[in-house]
C-alpha positions as CSV (number, residue, x, y, z in Angstrom):
1,X,38.3,10.1,-26.5
2,X,37.5,7.6,-29.2
3,X,40.6,5.8,-30.8
4,X,40.6,3.6,-34.0
5,X,43.2,1.4,-35.0
6,X,44.9,1.6,-38.4
7,X,46.9,-0.9,-40.6
8,X,50.2,0.7,-39.4
9,X,49.4,-0.4,-35.6
10,X,48.7,3.0,-34.5
11,X,45.8,4.1,-32.4
12,X,44.5,7.4,-34.1
13,X,42.1,9.9,-32.0
14,X,38.5,9.7,-34.4
15,X,36.5,11.9,-32.0
16,X,37.0,13.9,-28.6
17,X,35.3,16.2,-26.1
18,X,36.5,18.1,-23.2
19,X,39.9,18.2,-24.1
20,X,42.2,21.1,-24.4
21,X,43.9,21.7,-27.9
22,X,47.3,20.4,-26.1
23,X,45.6,17.4,-24.8
24,X,44.2,16.5,-28.4
25,X,47.3,16.7,-29.8
26,X,49.1,14.6,-27.2
27,X,46.6,12.0,-27.7
28,X,46.1,12.4,-31.4
29,X,48.2,9.3,-32.5
30,X,49.2,6.4,-29.8
31,X,51.3,3.5,-30.8
32,X,49.7,0.1,-29.9
33,X,52.7,-1.3,-28.1
34,X,52.6,1.8,-25.7
35,X,51.7,1.2,-21.9
36,X,49.1,3.8,-21.8
37,X,45.6,2.7,-21.1
38,X,44.2,3.1,-24.3
39,X,46.5,0.4,-26.4
40,X,46.6,-1.9,-23.2
41,X,42.8,-1.9,-23.4
42,X,42.9,-2.8,-27.1
43,X,45.4,-5.6,-26.5
44,X,43.7,-7.0,-23.4
45,X,40.3,-6.6,-24.2
46,X,39.1,-5.5,-20.7
47,X,39.1,-2.1,-19.1
48,X,42.0,-0.3,-18.0
49,X,42.3,2.2,-15.2
50,X,45.3,4.3,-14.4
51,X,46.5,7.4,-12.5
52,X,49.0,10.0,-13.3
53,X,49.5,13.2,-11.9
54,X,46.8,12.9,-9.6
55,X,44.1,12.2,-12.9
56,X,42.4,9.1,-13.6
57,X,42.3,7.7,-17.0
58,X,39.7,4.9,-17.8
59,X,40.1,3.0,-21.1
60,X,37.1,0.6,-22.3
61,X,37.6,-1.8,-25.6
62,X,35.0,-1.4,-28.1
63,X,33.8,-4.6,-29.5
64,X,31.6,-5.1,-32.8
65,X,30.4,-9.0,-33.3
66,X,33.1,-11.7,-32.7
67,X,36.2,-9.7,-34.1
68,X,37.6,-8.6,-30.8
69,X,38.0,-4.9,-30.1
70,X,37.8,-2.6,-32.9
71,X,38.2,0.6,-31.0
72,X,38.9,2.2,-27.3
73,X,36.6,4.4,-25.5
74,X,38.6,6.7,-22.8
75,X,37.2,8.8,-20.0
76,X,39.7,11.1,-18.3
77,X,38.6,12.3,-14.8
78,X,39.8,15.0,-12.8
79,X,40.1,13.1,-9.5
80,X,42.2,9.9,-9.1
81,X,39.1,8.0,-7.5
82,X,38.7,4.6,-9.0
83,X,35.2,4.2,-10.9
84,X,32.4,2.3,-8.6
85,X,30.6,-0.6,-10.0
86,X,27.9,1.6,-11.5
87,X,30.2,4.0,-13.3
88,X,32.1,0.8,-14.8
89,X,28.9,-0.7,-16.0
90,X,28.1,2.6,-17.8
91,X,31.4,2.8,-19.5
92,X,30.7,-0.9,-20.7
93,X,27.2,0.0,-21.9
94,X,28.5,3.3,-23.5
95,X,31.4,1.1,-25.4
96,X,28.7,-1.3,-26.4
97,X,26.6,1.4,-28.1
98,X,29.6,2.9,-29.7
99,X,30.5,-0.7,-31.0
100,X,26.7,-0.8,-32.6
101,X,27.1,2.7,-34.3
102,X,30.5,2.3,-35.4
103,X,29.0,-0.1,-38.1
104,X,27.8,3.0,-39.8
105,X,31.0,4.9,-39.8
106,X,32.8,5.1,-43.3
107,X,36.1,2.9,-43.4
108,X,34.8,0.6,-40.8
109,X,35.1,-2.7,-42.0
110,X,31.6,-4.8,-42.0
111,X,31.0,-7.6,-39.8
112,X,28.7,-10.7,-40.7
113,X,27.2,-10.5,-37.2
114,X,26.5,-6.8,-37.2
115,X,23.0,-7.1,-37.1
116,X,22.8,-9.3,-34.2
117,X,25.1,-7.0,-32.2
118,X,23.3,-4.3,-33.2
119,X,20.2,-5.8,-31.9
120,X,21.8,-6.9,-28.6
121,X,22.9,-3.3,-28.2
122,X,19.7,-1.9,-28.6
123,X,18.3,-4.3,-26.1
124,X,21.0,-3.2,-23.7
125,X,20.1,0.3,-24.4
126,X,16.3,-0.4,-23.7
127,X,17.5,-2.5,-20.6
128,X,19.4,0.4,-19.2
129,X,16.1,2.5,-19.3
130,X,14.0,0.0,-18.2
131,X,16.3,-0.5,-15.1
132,X,16.4,3.2,-14.3
133,X,12.5,3.2,-14.3
134,X,12.3,-0.3,-12.4
135,X,10.7,0.2,-8.8
136,X,10.1,-3.3,-7.5
137,X,12.4,-6.6,-7.7
138,X,9.9,-7.9,-10.0
139,X,10.2,-4.8,-12.3
140,X,14.1,-5.6,-12.5
141,X,13.2,-9.4,-13.1
142,X,10.7,-8.5,-15.9
143,X,13.3,-5.9,-17.6
144,X,16.1,-8.3,-17.7
145,X,13.9,-11.3,-19.0
146,X,12.7,-9.0,-21.7
147,X,15.8,-7.3,-22.7
148,X,18.6,-10.0,-21.9
149,X,17.1,-13.3,-22.6
150,X,15.9,-12.8,-26.3
151,X,18.9,-11.4,-27.7
152,X,21.3,-13.7,-26.3
153,X,18.9,-16.8,-27.1
154,X,18.8,-17.5,-23.2
155,X,15.7,-19.8,-21.8
156,X,16.2,-19.0,-17.9
157,X,16.7,-16.5,-15.5
158,X,17.4,-16.8,-11.7
159,X,18.2,-14.4,-8.9
160,X,20.0,-15.8,-6.1
161,X,20.4,-13.2,-3.2
162,X,21.6,-13.1,0.3
163,X,19.0,-13.0,2.7
164,X,19.8,-13.0,6.4
165,X,23.2,-14.1,5.6
166,X,22.3,-17.2,3.2
167,X,21.7,-17.2,-0.6
168,X,17.9,-17.5,-1.5
169,X,16.2,-17.6,-4.7
170,X,14.0,-14.7,-4.7
171,X,12.7,-14.8,-8.8
172,X,13.1,-17.0,-11.5
173,X,12.0,-17.5,-15.0
174,X,12.0,-20.5,-17.2
175,X,12.7,-23.1,-14.2
176,X,10.5,-25.8,-12.8
177,X,9.4,-25.0,-9.1
178,X,11.5,-27.6,-7.8
179,X,14.7,-25.9,-8.6
180,X,14.1,-22.7,-6.4
181,X,13.3,-25.1,-3.7
182,X,16.4,-27.5,-4.0
183,X,18.9,-24.3,-4.0
184,X,16.9,-22.8,-1.1
185,X,17.4,-26.0,1.1
186,X,20.9,-26.0,0.5
187,X,23.2,-24.9,3.6
188,X,25.3,-21.8,2.7
189,X,28.6,-24.2,2.7
190,X,26.8,-26.6,0.1
191,X,26.1,-23.8,-2.4
192,X,29.4,-24.0,-4.1
193,X,28.2,-21.7,-7.1
194,X,27.4,-18.9,-5.1
195,X,30.1,-19.0,-2.5
196,X,32.6,-18.9,-5.8
197,X,30.7,-16.4,-7.9
198,X,30.1,-14.1,-5.1
199,X,33.3,-14.3,-3.3
200,X,35.6,-14.0,-6.5
201,X,33.3,-11.4,-8.0
202,X,34.0,-13.0,-11.1
203,X,31.5,-14.2,-13.9
204,X,31.4,-18.1,-14.5
205,X,30.5,-19.4,-18.4
206,X,29.5,-23.0,-18.0
207,X,29.3,-24.3,-21.8
208,X,27.9,-27.7,-20.8
209,X,26.5,-30.0,-18.2
210,X,29.8,-31.8,-18.0
211,X,31.7,-28.3,-17.4
212,X,29.4,-27.6,-14.5
213,X,29.9,-31.3,-13.1
214,X,33.7,-30.5,-13.4
215,X,33.8,-27.2,-11.8
216,X,31.4,-27.8,-9.1
217,X,31.1,-31.4,-8.3
218,X,29.4,-31.2,-5.1
219,X,26.3,-29.6,-6.9
220,X,25.8,-32.1,-9.7
221,X,22.5,-33.0,-7.8
222,X,20.9,-29.6,-9.1
223,X,21.3,-30.9,-12.7
224,X,18.5,-33.6,-12.1
225,X,15.9,-30.7,-11.4
226,X,17.3,-28.2,-14.0
227,X,16.3,-28.7,-17.6
228,X,19.3,-26.2,-18.7
229,X,22.4,-27.1,-20.5
230,X,24.5,-23.9,-20.3
231,X,24.7,-21.3,-17.8
232,X,26.4,-17.7,-17.2
233,X,26.7,-16.9,-13.4
234,X,26.9,-13.2,-13.0
235,X,28.3,-11.8,-9.7
236,X,25.8,-8.8,-8.6
237,X,27.5,-6.0,-6.7
238,X,26.1,-3.1,-5.0
239,X,27.6,-0.5,-2.8
240,X,30.9,-2.1,-3.1
241,X,29.5,-5.5,-1.7
242,X,28.2,-8.7,-3.1
243,X,24.5,-9.2,-2.9
244,X,24.0,-12.4,-4.8
245,X,24.0,-13.7,-8.4
246,X,22.0,-13.7,-11.4
247,X,21.9,-16.8,-13.4
248,X,21.3,-16.8,-17.3
249,X,20.7,-20.4,-18.5
250,X,20.3,-21.9,-22.0
251,X,18.5,-25.2,-22.9
252,X,21.3,-26.2,-25.2
253,X,25.1,-26.3,-24.7
254,X,26.9,-23.2,-26.4
255,X,30.2,-21.4,-26.3
256,X,30.2,-17.8,-25.5
257,X,32.0,-15.2,-27.7
258,X,34.1,-12.6,-26.2
259,X,31.5,-9.9,-27.1
260,X,28.9,-11.8,-25.4
261,X,31.0,-12.3,-22.4
262,X,32.0,-8.6,-22.4
263,X,28.3,-7.5,-22.5
264,X,26.8,-9.8,-19.9
265,X,29.9,-8.8,-17.4
266,X,29.1,-5.3,-18.1
267,X,25.7,-5.9,-17.1
268,X,26.0,-7.7,-14.1
269,X,27.0,-4.5,-12.1
270,X,24.2,-2.9,-13.6
271,X,21.3,-5.4,-12.7
272,X,22.9,-5.5,-9.1
273,X,22.5,-1.7,-8.5
274,X,19.1,-1.8,-9.9
275,X,18.0,-4.9,-7.9
276,X,19.5,-3.7,-4.5
277,X,17.8,-0.4,-5.2
278,X,14.6,-2.2,-6.0
279,X,14.9,-4.6,-2.9
280,X,14.9,-1.5,-0.7
281,X,12.1,-0.1,-2.3
282,X,10.4,-3.1,-1.5
283,X,11.2,-3.3,2.0
284,X,10.4,0.3,2.7
285,X,6.9,-0.4,0.7
286,X,6.1,-3.4,2.5
287,X,6.6,-1.4,5.8
288,X,4.6,1.4,4.6
289,X,1.8,-1.1,3.8
290,X,2.3,-2.6,7.3
291,X,1.8,1.0,8.6
292,X,-1.3,1.7,6.6
293,X,-3.4,-1.5,7.3
294,X,-2.3,-1.5,11.0
295,X,-3.9,1.9,11.2
296,X,-7.3,0.5,9.7
297,X,-9.8,-1.8,11.3
298,X,-8.5,-5.2,11.1
299,X,-12.2,-6.3,10.7
300,X,-15.6,-4.2,10.8
301,X,-17.8,-5.0,13.4
302,X,-21.2,-6.6,12.9
303,X,-23.6,-4.6,14.4
304,X,-27.3,-5.0,14.8
305,X,-28.0,-1.7,12.7
306,X,-25.3,-2.3,10.2
307,X,-23.2,-4.8,8.4
308,X,-20.3,-3.8,6.4
309,X,-17.4,-4.7,4.2
310,X,-14.3,-2.4,3.3
311,X,-11.6,-1.9,0.8
312,X,-8.1,0.1,0.8
313,X,-6.1,0.1,-2.1
314,X,-2.7,1.9,-2.0
315,X,-1.5,3.9,-4.8
316,X,-0.1,1.6,-7.7
317,X,3.2,3.4,-7.9
318,X,5.4,5.1,-4.8
319,X,6.5,3.7,-1.8
320,X,5.1,6.2,0.7
321,X,2.0,5.3,2.8
322,X,-1.3,7.3,2.0
323,X,-3.6,9.0,4.3
324,X,-7.3,7.1,3.5
325,X,-9.2,5.7,6.3
326,X,-12.5,4.3,7.2
327,X,-14.0,3.0,10.5
328,X,-17.6,1.6,11.6
329,X,-18.1,2.9,15.2
330,X,-21.1,1.2,17.6
331,X,-22.9,4.2,19.7
332,X,-25.6,3.9,22.5
333,X,-29.2,2.9,21.3
334,X,-27.8,0.6,18.8
335,X,-27.1,3.5,16.5
336,X,-23.9,3.4,14.2
337,X,-21.3,5.8,13.2
338,X,-19.7,5.7,9.8
339,X,-16.5,7.6,8.9
340,X,-14.4,7.6,5.9
341,X,-11.6,10.2,5.7
342,X,-8.6,11.3,3.2
343,X,-5.3,13.1,4.7
344,X,-4.2,14.9,1.5
345,X,-0.6,13.7,0.5
346,X,1.5,10.9,0.9
347,X,4.3,10.2,3.5
348,X,4.6,9.3,7.1
349,X,3.6,12.5,8.5
350,X,0.3,12.1,6.7
351,X,-0.2,8.5,8.0
352,X,0.4,9.9,11.7
353,X,-2.2,12.8,11.1
354,X,-4.6,10.1,9.6
355,X,-4.3,8.1,13.0
356,X,-4.5,11.2,15.0
357,X,-7.8,11.8,13.1
358,X,-8.7,8.3,13.7
359,X,-8.1,8.1,17.3
360,X,-10.0,11.8,17.8
361,X,-13.2,10.4,16.0
362,X,-13.1,7.2,18.2
363,X,-13.0,9.6,21.3
364,X,-15.5,12.2,20.1
365,X,-18.0,9.4,18.8
366,X,-18.0,7.9,22.2
367,X,-19.2,11.3,23.4
368,X,-22.3,10.8,21.4
369,X,-21.4,14.2,19.4
370,X,-23.6,15.1,16.4
371,X,-21.7,14.8,13.0
372,X,-21.4,18.8,12.6
373,X,-20.1,19.1,15.9
374,X,-17.5,16.3,15.6
375,X,-16.3,17.6,12.3
376,X,-15.6,21.1,14.0
377,X,-13.5,19.4,16.5
378,X,-11.5,17.6,13.7
379,X,-11.1,20.7,11.9
380,X,-9.5,22.5,15.0
381,X,-7.1,19.6,15.2
382,X,-6.0,19.8,11.6
383,X,-5.9,23.4,11.8
384,X,-3.5,23.3,14.9
385,X,-1.1,21.1,12.9
386,X,-0.1,23.7,10.5
387,X,-1.0,25.1,7.0
388,X,0.3,22.3,5.2
389,X,-2.0,19.7,6.5
390,X,-5.5,19.2,5.0
391,X,-8.1,16.4,5.1
392,X,-11.5,15.5,3.7
393,X,-13.6,13.6,5.9
394,X,-17.5,12.4,6.1
395,X,-19.0,11.4,9.5
396,X,-22.3,10.2,9.6
397,X,-24.6,8.6,12.2
398,X,-27.5,5.9,11.2
399,X,-30.4,5.6,13.8
400,X,-31.9,2.5,13.5
401,X,-35.0,3.2,15.6
402,X,-35.8,6.4,13.5
403,X,-34.1,5.0,10.2
404,X,-32.7,8.3,9.9
405,X,-28.9,8.7,8.3
406,X,-27.4,12.1,9.6
407,X,-24.1,13.3,8.1
408,X,-21.6,16.2,7.6
409,X,-18.7,16.6,5.2
410,X,-15.7,18.4,4.6
411,X,-14.6,18.5,1.3
412,X,-15.3,15.0,0.8
413,X,-17.5,13.0,-1.8
414,X,-21.1,12.8,-0.7
415,X,-22.5,9.6,0.3
416,X,-24.3,6.9,-2.5
417,X,-27.6,5.3,-1.7
418,X,-28.7,2.1,-2.9
419,X,-32.4,1.5,-2.0
420,X,-33.9,-2.1,-1.7
421,X,-35.3,-1.9,-5.1
422,X,-31.9,-1.2,-6.5
423,X,-32.7,2.5,-7.5
424,X,-29.6,4.5,-6.6
425,X,-29.5,8.1,-5.2
426,X,-26.5,10.5,-4.7
427,X,-27.7,13.3,-2.7
428,X,-26.7,16.8,-4.0
429,X,-24.5,18.9,-1.9
430,X,-22.7,22.4,-2.3
431,X,-18.8,22.0,-2.2
432,X,-17.3,22.7,0.8
433,X,-13.7,23.0,2.0
434,X,-11.6,20.5,3.8
435,X,-10.7,20.2,7.3
436,X,-7.8,22.6,8.1
437,X,-9.3,25.3,5.7
438,X,-13.1,24.8,6.5
439,X,-14.9,27.6,8.9
440,X,-17.2,25.9,11.4
441,X,-20.3,25.5,11.6
442,X,-20.7,22.3,8.9
443,X,-23.9,21.9,7.3
444,X,-25.9,18.9,8.6
445,X,-27.8,16.7,6.4
446,X,-30.3,14.0,6.8
447,X,-31.9,11.0,5.0
448,X,-34.7,8.9,5.9
449,X,-33.7,5.4,4.5
450,X,-36.0,2.4,4.1
451,X,-34.7,-0.8,5.9
452,X,-31.8,-2.9,4.0
453,X,-30.9,-0.2,2.1
454,X,-27.0,0.2,1.2
455,X,-24.9,3.2,2.0
456,X,-21.6,3.7,0.1
457,X,-19.0,6.0,1.1
458,X,-15.7,6.4,-0.9
459,X,-12.4,8.6,-1.2
460,X,-11.7,10.5,-4.2
461,X,-8.8,7.9,-5.3
462,X,-12.0,5.7,-6.4
463,X,-13.8,8.2,-8.4
464,X,-11.1,10.5,-9.7
465,X,-8.4,10.0,-12.1
466,X,-6.3,11.3,-15.0
467,X,-8.8,10.6,-17.3
468,X,-11.9,11.5,-15.7
469,X,-13.2,14.2,-13.0
470,X,-14.6,13.4,-9.7
471,X,-18.2,14.0,-11.2
472,X,-17.6,11.6,-13.8
473,X,-16.2,9.1,-11.7
474,X,-19.4,9.5,-9.2
475,X,-21.4,8.9,-12.0
476,X,-19.9,5.8,-12.9
477,X,-20.0,4.5,-9.5
478,X,-23.8,4.9,-9.7
479,X,-24.1,3.2,-12.8
480,X,-22.0,0.2,-11.3
481,X,-24.4,0.3,-8.2
482,X,-27.4,0.5,-10.2
483,X,-26.2,-2.7,-12.2
484,X,-24.9,-4.7,-9.6
485,X,-27.1,-7.7,-7.9
486,X,-28.3,-6.5,-4.4
487,X,-29.1,-9.8,-2.5
488,X,-31.0,-8.8,0.6
489,X,-29.5,-9.5,4.1
490,X,-29.0,-12.8,5.8
491,X,-26.7,-15.1,7.1
492,X,-24.1,-14.2,4.2
493,X,-24.8,-10.6,4.4
494,X,-21.1,-9.6,4.9
495,X,-20.1,-12.2,2.3
496,X,-22.2,-10.5,-0.5
497,X,-21.2,-6.9,0.7
498,X,-17.5,-8.4,0.2
499,X,-18.4,-9.1,-3.2
500,X,-20.0,-6.0,-4.2
501,X,-16.9,-4.2,-3.0
502,X,-14.8,-6.4,-5.6
503,X,-17.1,-5.6,-8.4
504,X,-16.9,-1.7,-8.0
505,X,-13.1,-1.9,-7.5
506,X,-12.9,-3.8,-10.8
507,X,-15.3,-1.4,-12.3
508,X,-13.8,1.8,-11.5
509,X,-10.1,0.7,-10.9
510,X,-9.5,-2.0,-13.6
511,X,-5.7,-1.3,-13.4
512,X,-5.1,-0.7,-9.6
513,X,-1.3,-0.8,-10.2
514,X,-1.3,2.0,-12.3
515,X,-3.3,4.4,-10.1
516,X,-1.7,7.4,-8.7
517,X,-3.7,7.8,-5.5
518,X,-5.0,5.6,-2.5
519,X,-8.6,4.9,-2.8
520,X,-10.8,3.6,0.2
521,X,-14.5,2.2,-0.1
522,X,-16.9,1.4,2.6
523,X,-20.4,-0.3,2.0
524,X,-22.8,-0.9,4.9
525,X,-26.2,-2.5,4.7
526,X,-28.5,-0.8,7.4
527,X,-30.7,-3.0,9.2
528,X,-33.8,-1.1,11.0
529,X,-35.1,-1.9,14.7
530,X,-38.6,-3.7,14.4
531,X,-41.3,-2.0,15.9
532,X,-42.0,-4.7,18.3
533,X,-38.7,-4.3,19.7
534,X,-39.3,-0.8,20.8
535,X,-41.5,0.3,23.9
536,X,-42.1,3.8,24.8
537,X,-43.7,5.3,27.8
538,X,-44.4,9.0,28.6
539,X,-44.2,9.9,32.2
540,X,-45.1,12.8,34.6
541,X,-42.4,15.2,35.9
542,X,-43.2,14.1,39.8
543,X,-42.4,11.6,42.4
544,X,-45.1,8.8,41.3
545,X,-43.1,8.6,37.8
546,X,-40.6,6.0,39.5
547,X,-43.6,3.5,40.2
548,X,-45.1,3.7,37.0
549,X,-42.0,3.2,35.2
550,X,-41.2,0.2,37.3
551,X,-44.6,-1.1,36.4
552,X,-44.3,-0.3,32.4
553,X,-40.8,-2.0,32.7
554,X,-42.3,-5.1,34.5
555,X,-44.8,-5.7,31.8
556,X,-42.9,-5.1,29.0
557,X,-40.0,-7.5,29.8
558,X,-42.5,-10.0,30.7
559,X,-44.1,-9.5,27.1
560,X,-40.5,-10.1,25.8
561,X,-40.0,-13.2,27.8
562,X,-37.0,-11.3,29.5
563,X,-38.1,-12.1,33.4
564,X,-34.5,-12.8,34.5
565,X,-33.9,-9.2,33.9
566,X,-37.1,-7.6,35.5
567,X,-35.3,-7.2,38.9
568,X,-32.3,-5.2,37.9
569,X,-34.0,-3.3,35.1
570,X,-36.6,-2.0,37.8
571,X,-33.9,-0.8,40.0
572,X,-32.1,0.8,37.0
573,X,-35.3,2.5,36.1
574,X,-36.1,3.9,39.4
575,X,-32.6,5.4,40.0
576,X,-32.7,7.1,36.6
577,X,-35.9,8.5,36.9
578,X,-35.3,9.5,40.5
579,X,-32.5,11.7,39.2
580,X,-34.8,13.3,36.7
581,X,-37.1,13.9,39.7
582,X,-34.7,15.4,42.0
583,X,-32.0,17.1,39.8
584,X,-33.6,17.6,35.9
585,X,-36.8,18.7,34.6
586,X,-39.5,17.4,32.2
587,X,-40.7,16.4,30.0
588,X,-39.6,12.7,31.0
589,X,-39.8,9.7,28.6
590,X,-38.7,6.1,29.0
591,X,-37.7,3.8,26.2
592,X,-36.8,0.1,26.2
593,X,-35.1,-1.4,23.1
594,X,-34.6,-5.2,22.6
595,X,-31.4,-6.0,20.9
596,X,-28.4,-8.0,21.4
597,X,-28.6,-6.1,24.5
598,X,-31.4,-4.9,26.9
599,X,-31.0,-0.9,26.4
600,X,-33.0,1.1,28.9
601,X,-33.0,5.1,28.0
602,X,-34.5,8.1,30.1
603,X,-35.1,11.4,28.3
604,X,-35.4,14.8,30.3
605,X,-35.5,18.4,29.4
606,X,-32.5,19.2,31.2
607,X,-28.8,19.9,29.8
608,X,-26.9,19.1,33.3
609,X,-24.4,16.5,33.2
610,X,-24.9,13.5,35.5
611,X,-21.7,12.5,37.4
612,X,-20.6,9.8,39.7
613,X,-20.1,11.2,43.4
614,X,-17.4,10.0,45.8
615,X,-19.4,9.3,48.6
616,X,-18.3,8.5,52.1
617,X,-19.8,5.9,54.6
618,X,-21.8,8.2,56.6
619,X,-23.7,9.8,53.4
620,X,-27.3,9.0,52.8
621,X,-27.3,9.6,49.3
622,X,-25.6,10.2,46.0
623,X,-25.0,6.4,45.1
624,X,-27.4,6.2,42.4
625,X,-25.1,6.4,39.4
626,X,-22.7,4.0,41.1
627,X,-25.4,1.2,41.3
628,X,-26.4,2.0,37.6
629,X,-22.7,1.5,36.8
630,X,-22.6,-1.7,38.7
631,X,-25.6,-3.0,37.2
632,X,-25.1,-2.3,33.6
633,X,-22.6,-3.4,31.2
634,X,-22.1,0.1,30.2
635,X,-23.9,3.6,30.5
636,X,-23.6,7.1,29.5
637,X,-25.5,10.2,28.4
638,X,-26.0,11.8,25.1
639,X,-27.3,15.4,24.4
640,X,-30.3,16.6,22.3
641,X,-31.0,19.8,21.2
642,X,-33.9,19.8,23.7
643,X,-32.4,17.9,26.6
644,X,-30.4,14.9,27.2
645,X,-31.0,11.0,27.2
646,X,-29.2,8.8,29.9
647,X,-28.7,5.2,28.9
648,X,-27.8,1.8,30.0
649,X,-27.1,-1.6,28.5
650,X,-27.5,-4.9,29.9
651,X,-26.5,-8.2,28.5
652,X,-29.1,-10.4,27.4
653,X,-29.7,-13.8,29.3
654,X,-28.5,-16.9,27.6
655,X,-30.9,-19.6,26.3
656,X,-31.7,-22.1,28.5
657,X,-30.8,-20.1,31.4
């Protein structure tokens, strides 16, 4: 209901909604001297709440300029429950809106400050809408600074919020840096303003420094670091508890009209609710980001065959964690696996799925599976999760000896290759379904790359947006890479890749805070193994092969200056060749690779699996692989289409030893 006072001391019903005909007649005319809520609200200038016959009545005075109440807005409720802070704030905001619009009602006397009041009311309406959309606490501060400071002529804004049981300045506008530091250094008992305003839940309007010193004599030292001369300290209440205070300040002493006090008081609860909600969002968002980054590699390894840099950008809006991920995994023979994926959707369950896929890829990569077979196992894993889980993935293996880049794709953007001369190539491939919807076998693709090429892998969040499709985004990525400088590898290899990542991100995501999907980017520079570091020997399939292998190994290690490794390497070669002669079949091939470690590989034509046997003291054999495991840093087997390879790695001797 809306009542307007007349010249006869009566409140007349001007508008009503939701009332029965009988109730409308009962509220049609109310004497201003009555004790019912509407006339009491008009006399006192504050909201009045009353309960009668199990129903509640809330009456809010309507102001216009500095003339005092000009009307009363009344709400009747079906229950006797008292309005909470958010509902009270809403009622005051509606009353302010009514006050501004009553200026246009015929018969309402004009006011000299009508334009100012109307501007304030419009600003408050805009603030209410902005706070409803605010996600983070910074959004709340920005909204208050934009919609509250200008209409009231304020110069400063400060939020002092309880953190771990004591007030802490979380945001400020218009203050020197010294003031927040000085306030945060105060113990709780010494912060008289916070204790007073939050404990009493009463706004404080301080019109001059003299008033401040009189009311809070123990905090006069703060005046020396504050340029402000007048303050409004508003308690922020959320969920029935005080969470802090909002300080609106002015650079000159000033007084506050009744209308200003009413509007600012009404805003305090609205801002408090919005800030508390935003702080909860901030906390959840920070936890989500910690989870996301905790699942990604903290630092990519620097491998002989590849150096890489990566970026992960969460969606600009939304508190839920995403499912984008990437990794760089060292394999045997200096080969390196590169993987990038995207679990569709956002949320904790998607993050858990991403973690499971990440772990599965690591495990399967250690088995030296080819890309198509590895994606087949991942597809089974995702399919077992249910019909609501899907993921895209690209898994690739680079062999620095043959310089081949072998990869398979499941619904993911293709890789982009940047050649040493700066030319950019994006292999064409047919679209294929994601993991969880695909039917193996997956296609396998192979590229032969020159040394020092760049490989660029990304998720669809980087190239696809509301304004461009994936094809357009991929074309823009290629143009960006073609126009970027590409310094050759060296000691600053990773640093130049980091700079290239930043360049790509800035070109394709100029405003990451407005993106709606996560984005991941992995850029790797490949390094081929030099021909001088590779030694290969074909061996006959008979017992003499072990002696020939030892002789070849001894001469090659001497040529490489690795005499300290001759004895152990000869023993390793003898055991591996002996196993081939006794348990496998030819053709037999020995390959030595000199890298960060000495790699010894023995190839044969059998698919049998080598296993370490548990021998007893009386056994005359069966200890060969135990000896291999003891003499090497690590060893293993990988399977090829025509046989297998047993490999070992030994640490290189330190210089000067």
